[in-house]
N, C-alpha and C positions, 0 to 999 in steps of 0.2 A: 027580868029574863032577857031582855035586850043587851043588858050589861054582860050577862054570862055568854051570849052568843058572840058578843064582840070581843071578849076575852078569848074565846075558843077560836075565833077567826084570827085574832092577833098572834096566838100560839101557832095555829097552822101556817100563817104567814112567815113567822120566824123560822119554823121547821123547813118550810118550803125554800125560803132564802138560804138557810144552812145547807140544804141539800143542792141548791143551785151552785153553791160555792163548792161543795164537795165534787160535783159533777165537773165543773170547770177545772179543778184540781186534777181529776182523773183524766179529763181530755188532754190536758197539758202533759201529763205523765204518759198517755198512749201516744201522743205526738213525739215525745222524747223516745219512747220504744220504738216507733216507727223509724225514725231518724237512725237509731242504733242498728235496727234490722237492715235498713238500707246500706248502712257502712259495712256490715258483716256480709252482705251479699255482693258488695264490691270487692271486699277482701277475698271472699271465696272465688270470684271471677278471676281475681289476679293469680290466686293458687292455682286455679285450673289451667291457667295460661302457663304458669311456670312448670306445672306437671307435664303439660303438652311438650314443652321445650326440652324438659328432661327425658321423656320417652323418645324424642328424636334424637337427643344425645346418645342415649343408651343404645339405640338401633345403630348409629354410626359407629359407636365403640365396638359393638359386636362384629360389625362388618370389617373394621380394622383388625380386630382380633383374628378373625378368620384368615385375612390376608397374612398376617403375621405367622400364624400357624402354618399356613401353607409355604411360606417362605422358609420357615424353620424346618420344615419336613424336608424340603428340596436341599437346604444347606446340610441337614443331617445325611442325607442320601450322598451328596457330594464328599462329605468327610469320609464316609464310609468307604467310597471308591478310592479315595486318596489314600486311606489306611492301607487298602488292599494292594494298590500301586506301590506304596513304600515297602510293604512286606515282600513283594515280588522283586522289587529293585534290590532289596537287602540280600536276598537269596542269589540273585544274579551276581552282585558284587562279591559274596562268598564264593560263589563257583569261579569267578574270575581270579580271585586271589588263590584259591586251591590249584587252578590250571597254571596260573603264573608261578606258584611255588614249584609245581612240577616241572615247568619249563627251566626255572632256574637250577633245578636239580639236573635236567637233563643237559643244560649248557655246562654245568659244572663237570659232568661226566665226559662231555666231549672234550673240554679243555684238558681234563686229566689224561685222555687217551692221546692227545697230541703229544 
């Protein structure tokens, strides 16, 4: 009977040793996982930092776009005024040409009368 108890204890010891080995392997794996998680957290922190910079860049781009839109609007208004001025000048030149033509006609009449 003592022999059977010793055999059972021997098998239990073998199983316990096997379980200890498995637990050690699991602990090693958990440590590896913890290291990977730490690396992932570091990468996420870097990504968050980059996102923050990108948000600032987007804000600056929007502000620049608003300034450009205001300048474009002002330029458009100036072009419209210039176009109106050119149209007015064309009308004035046409009037001058007509008056000059009439004056030449009058001058020709006066010369003919002399």
